[in-house]
C-alpha positions, 0 to 999 in steps of 0.5 A, a space after each residue: 673979459 674978452 671973447 677968448 677968455 669967455 670961450 675958455 671959461 665955457 670950455 672949462 665949464 663943459 669939462 666940469 659938467 662932464 666930470 660931474 656927470 661921470 662922478 654921478 654915474 658911479 653912484 647911480 643905478 644902471 639906467 641913470 648911470 647910462 644917462 649920466 655917461 651920455 650927458 658927460 659925453 655930450 659935454 665932452 664933445 662940446 668942449 672938444 669942438 670948442 678947443 678945435 675952434 679956438 685959435 689957441 697955441 702954446 701952454 693954454 692949448 696944451 693945458 686944455 688938451 690935457 684936461 680934455 684927454 683926462 675926461 676922454 679917458 674917464 669916458 672910455 673907462 665908463 664904456 662911452 664911445 668917444 
């Protein structure tokens, strides 16, 4: 596995972590929900920066950008500032 593949795998793992935290926030009490939303936002921000720093073009970039946009929409719906 080369570096770009590892970077893409890491980025995808951050998006998965963000989704997990958002899912957990739905069932959590208010205080815990806010912490989960904040952790999801942090994972999202890491993935966003990684995508910006990766030198991807075409379909791979587009696919990751779409995944990132879906997480951003969920964060915004949860009240996070992104």
